[in-house]
C-alpha positions in Angstrom: 0.0 -0.1 0.0 1.9 2.9 -1.4 0.8 5.6 1.6 3.3 8.2 2.8 5.1 7.8 5.9 4.5 11.1 7.1 0.3 10.5 7.2 -0.8 9.0 11.0 -2.4 6.3 9.6 -0.6 4.5 6.6 -3.3 1.8 6.4 -6.7 2.5 5.3 -8.5 -0.7 6.2 -8.3 -3.6 9.2 -8.6 -7.4 8.4 -11.1 -9.0 10.8 -9.8 -12.8 11.1 -13.2 -13.6 13.2 -12.6 -17.8 13.6 -10.3 -18.9 11.4 -11.0 -22.2 9.8 -11.7 -24.3 6.6 -14.6 -22.9 3.8 -16.5 -25.8 5.3 -16.6 -24.8 8.8 -17.0 -21.2 7.4 -20.1 -22.2 6.1 -21.3 -23.7 9.0 -20.4 -21.2 11.2 -22.5 -19.1 8.9 -25.6 -21.1 9.1 -25.3 -21.5 12.7 -24.8 -17.8 13.8 -27.7 -17.1 10.9 -30.3 -19.0 12.8 -28.9 -17.5 16.5 -29.6 -13.7 14.7 -32.5 -14.3 13.7 -34.3 -16.2 16.6 -32.6 -13.2 19.0 -34.2 -10.6 16.5 -38.0 -12.6 16.8 -37.5 -13.3 20.6 -36.9 -9.4 21.1 -39.4 -8.0 18.5 -41.6 -10.3 20.0 -41.4 -8.5 23.3 -41.4 -5.2 21.7 -44.6 -5.7 19.9 -46.3 -7.5 22.7 -45.7 -4.3 25.3 -46.8 -2.1 22.4 -49.8 -3.8 21.9 -50.9 -5.0 25.0 -52.5 -2.4 27.0 -51.9 -4.6 30.3 -48.4 -4.3 29.8 -48.6 -0.6 29.4 -46.9 -0.1 33.1 -43.2 1.2 33.8 -41.9 -2.2 34.6 -43.0 -3.5 31.0 -42.0 -0.3 29.1 -38.4 -0.8 30.2 -38.5 -4.4 29.3 -39.7 -3.3 25.8 -36.9 -0.7 25.5 -34.3 -3.2 26.9 -35.6 -5.5 24.2 -35.3 -2.8 21.1 -31.7 -2.2 22.3 -31.1 -5.9 22.2 -31.8 -5.7 18.9 -29.9 -2.4 18.1 -26.8 -4.2 20.1 -26.5 -7.5 18.3 -27.4 -5.9 14.7 -24.0 -3.6 15.1 -21.7 -7.0 14.8 -23.7 -10.1 13.9 -24.3 -9.1 10.4 -20.7 -8.1 9.3 -19.3 -11.4 11.1 -21.9 -13.4 8.9 -20.6 -11.3 6.0 -16.7 -12.0 6.9 -18.2 -16.1 7.0 -18.5 -15.6 3.1 -15.7 -13.6 2.0 -12.1 -14.1 1.5 -10.7 -10.8 2.1 -12.7 -9.9 5.7 -11.7 -6.5 5.8 -13.3 -3.0 7.5 -12.3 0.3 6.4 -11.0 2.3 9.6 -13.9 4.8 9.4 -16.6 1.6 9.7 -14.4 -0.1 12.4 -14.5 2.9 14.6 -18.3 3.2 13.9 -18.7 -0.1 14.9 -16.6 0.3 18.1 -18.8 3.2 19.0 -22.3 1.7 18.3 -21.5 -1.7 20.2 -20.3 0.0 23.2 -22.9 2.7 23.3 -25.4 0.1 23.2 -23.7 -2.1 25.4 -23.4 1.0 28.2 -27.1 1.2 27.6 -27.7 -2.1 28.2 -25.9 -1.6 32.2 -27.8 2.1 32.6 -31.2 0.0 31.7 -30.3 -2.8 33.7 -30.1 -0.1 36.6 -33.3 1.5 35.7 -35.0 -1.8 35.8 -33.5 -2.4 39.5 -34.7 1.1 40.3 -37.7 0.0 39.3 -38.2 -3.1 41.2 -37.0 -1.5 44.1 -39.5 1.2 44.4 -42.7 -1.3 43.5 -41.2 -4.0 46.4 -39.9 -1.4 49.2 -41.7 1.9 48.5 -45.5 0.0 47.4 -47.4 2.9 48.3 -45.1 5.5 47.0 -44.6 3.9 44.0 -47.5 5.8 41.6 -46.5 9.0 42.8 -42.9 8.4 42.4 -42.9 6.7 38.9 -44.7 8.7 37.2 -45.0 9.2 33.4 -42.9 12.0 33.3 -40.3 10.1 35.1 -40.4 7.1 33.5 -40.1 8.5 30.3 -37.4 10.6 31.1 -35.6 7.5 32.7 -36.4 5.8 29.0 -34.6 8.7 27.7 -31.7 8.7 29.8 -30.6 5.2 29.4 -31.0 5.7 25.5 -28.6 8.5 25.4 -26.0 8.4 28.2 -24.1 5.3 26.5 -23.6 7.4 23.4 -22.5 10.6 25.4 -20.1 8.8 27.6 -18.7 6.4 24.8 -17.7 9.4 22.6 -14.2 10.1 24.8 -12.8 6.6 24.4 -13.7 5.9 21.0 -12.2 9.5 19.9 -9.0 8.9 22.1 -8.7 5.3 20.4 -9.3 6.4 16.7 -6.9 9.4 17.1 -3.8 6.7 18.2 -1.5 6.1 14.8 -2.1 3.1 12.8 1.0 1.8 10.8 0.6 -1.5 10.3 0.1 -4.5 10.7 -3.8 -4.2 10.4 -4.9 -7.6 11.3 -7.6 -8.1 14.4 -7.8 -11.3 15.9 -11.4 -10.8 16.3 -14.9 -11.2 15.0 -15.5 -7.3 16.0 -13.6 -4.5 16.0 -12.9 -4.6 20.1 -10.5 -1.7 21.8 -8.0 -4.1 23.4 -6.5 -5.5 19.8 -7.5 -2.3 18.4 -5.0 -0.5 20.8 -2.3 -3.2 20.6 -2.1 -2.5 16.6 -1.4 1.2 17.2 2.3 2.2 16.4 2.7 4.0 19.8 1.9 2.8 23.0 -0.3 5.6 24.7 -0.7 4.9 28.2 -3.1 7.7 29.0 -5.2 6.6 26.2 -5.4 2.5 28.3 -5.8 4.3 31.3 -8.7 6.6 30.4 -10.1 3.3 29.0 -9.7 1.3 31.9 -11.0 4.0 34.2 -14.0 4.4 32.5 -14.9 0.7 32.1 -14.0 0.0 36.0 -16.2 3.2 36.7 -19.3 2.1 34.5 -19.1 -1.5 35.1 -18.8 -1.6 38.7 -20.6 1.5 39.2 -24.0 0.3 37.8 -23.3 -3.4 39.0 -23.0 -2.0 42.7 -26.2 0.1 42.0 -28.1 -2.8 41.0 -26.7 -5.0 44.0 -27.6 -2.8 46.6 -31.1 -2.1 45.7 -31.6 -5.9 45.0 -30.5 -6.3 48.6 -32.8 -3.5 49.7 -35.4 -5.8 48.0 -35.1 -8.7 49.2 -34.5 -7.2 53.0 -38.2 -6.0 51.8 -39.5 -9.6 50.5 -37.9 -11.3 53.8 -40.2 -9.4 56.1 -43.6 -9.9 53.9 -45.9 -12.0 56.2 -47.5 -13.6 53.5 -45.8 -16.9 51.6 -47.6 -15.9 48.6 -46.4 -12.2 48.2 -42.7 -13.4 49.3 -42.8 -15.9 46.1 -44.7 -13.2 43.5 -41.6 -10.6 45.0 -39.2 -12.8 44.1 -40.4 -14.5 40.8 -40.6 -10.7 39.4 -37.2 -9.9 40.2 -36.0 -13.3 39.0 -35.7 -12.6 35.6 -34.1 -9.8 36.0 -31.0 -11.1 38.0 -30.9 -14.0 35.5 -30.1 -11.1 33.0 -28.0 -8.9 34.9 -25.7 -11.9 36.0 -25.5 -13.1 32.2 -24.2 -9.5 31.6 -22.1 -8.5 33.9 -20.6 -11.8 34.6 -19.0 -11.7 30.9 -17.6 -8.4 30.5 -16.2 -7.6 33.8 -13.9 -10.6 32.7 -13.1 -8.9 29.7 -12.8 -4.8 30.1 -11.8 -3.8 33.4 -8.3 -4.9 32.8 -7.6 -4.7 28.9 -3.8 -5.7 29.6 -4.6 -8.7 31.5 -3.4 -11.0 28.8 -6.9 -13.1 28.3 -5.8 -15.4 25.3 -7.1 -14.5 22.1 -9.4 -17.7 21.6 -11.3 -16.9 25.7 -11.7 -13.3 24.6 -13.6 -14.2 21.6 -15.4 -16.8 23.3 -16.1 -14.6 26.3 -17.1 -11.8 23.5 -19.4 -13.8 21.6 -21.2 -14.8 24.9 -22.4 -11.3 26.0 -22.6 -10.1 22.6 -24.5 -12.8 20.4 -26.0 -15.7 22.9 -27.0 -13.6 25.9 -29.4 -11.6 23.7 -30.8 -14.8 22.4 -31.1 -16.0 25.8 -33.1 -12.5 27.5 -36.3 -12.9 25.5 -36.6 -16.4 27.0 -35.7 -15.6 30.4 -38.3 -12.7 30.8 -41.4 -14.7 28.7 -40.9 -18.1 30.1 -41.0 -16.8 34.1 -44.0 -14.0 33.5 -47.5 -14.9 33.2 -48.5 -11.5 31.7 -45.7 -11.5 29.4 -46.9 -15.2 28.2 -50.4 -13.8 27.9 -49.3 -10.8 25.8 -47.4 -12.8 23.4 -50.0 -15.4 22.8 -52.1 -12.2 22.0 -49.5 -11.3 19.7 -49.1 -14.7 18.1 -52.8 -15.2 18.0 -52.6 -17.9 20.2 -54.1 -17.0 23.3 -56.1 -19.7 25.4 -58.9 -19.0 27.7 -58.0 -18.4 31.0 -59.9 -19.0 34.2 -59.7 -16.3 37.1 -59.7 -17.7 40.4 
């Protein structure tokens, strides 16, 4: 590539290696992840439609869930279509602009997921620990504001690390041993080792992930204390069942990303990085609709309406 050495970047594109294997295995991966992606879109879209169309679900808890499912659709769409195209491609190249665009949207939506999990935890805390004040506190104005906050914060906060990493000089090599434009291999490919950028990135990740995780943890600690004080076993079961799905999603989300991004220089093997990233970026969004729908009677009833398979329900 004939580019002047005086330029900041002497490369115009990166190569995403993905999962190196034979052409037959690439086709198998393409088929497998196409099915996973399709099921993820269908499952999350079904929840979005159920919340939108069923007036019984027009409550803050389900409005947050509907937005979270829509967020999951956006999240997987930032990476999976490009990954699928690379399975069928021989060049597997991505331009610098496209790479950093993917990086920005992938991490913005990822941060938004963390904020929505915090919002959903806050909502359950109010509903269970402050039930008499819940209608007065969780007004339409508040939950609409929380939705806007959840969608916008990631895009604002991720600007700084993305801009810093994109301004690093890239002179070659240009091969990223990953299936997406992940910041850790991007920083490793830079011609210069910028400790300030690494420090800002690590600090950002640590504050965001530990901060949001502790907020959720404290919210549910207060919820558990409140539930244990309930005199009725039926009330305890109902309260725990409404929180169990959310806690399962929190565990899946934070359990994987904390391994990867609090310490980018921790030296995780490349294959481990790929598998963990694949888990939280592709597999977790597939599980979330199943977790929320299988454990929730209202959601199951709404989904039956959406698909026209509603069964008669006998009220006791």
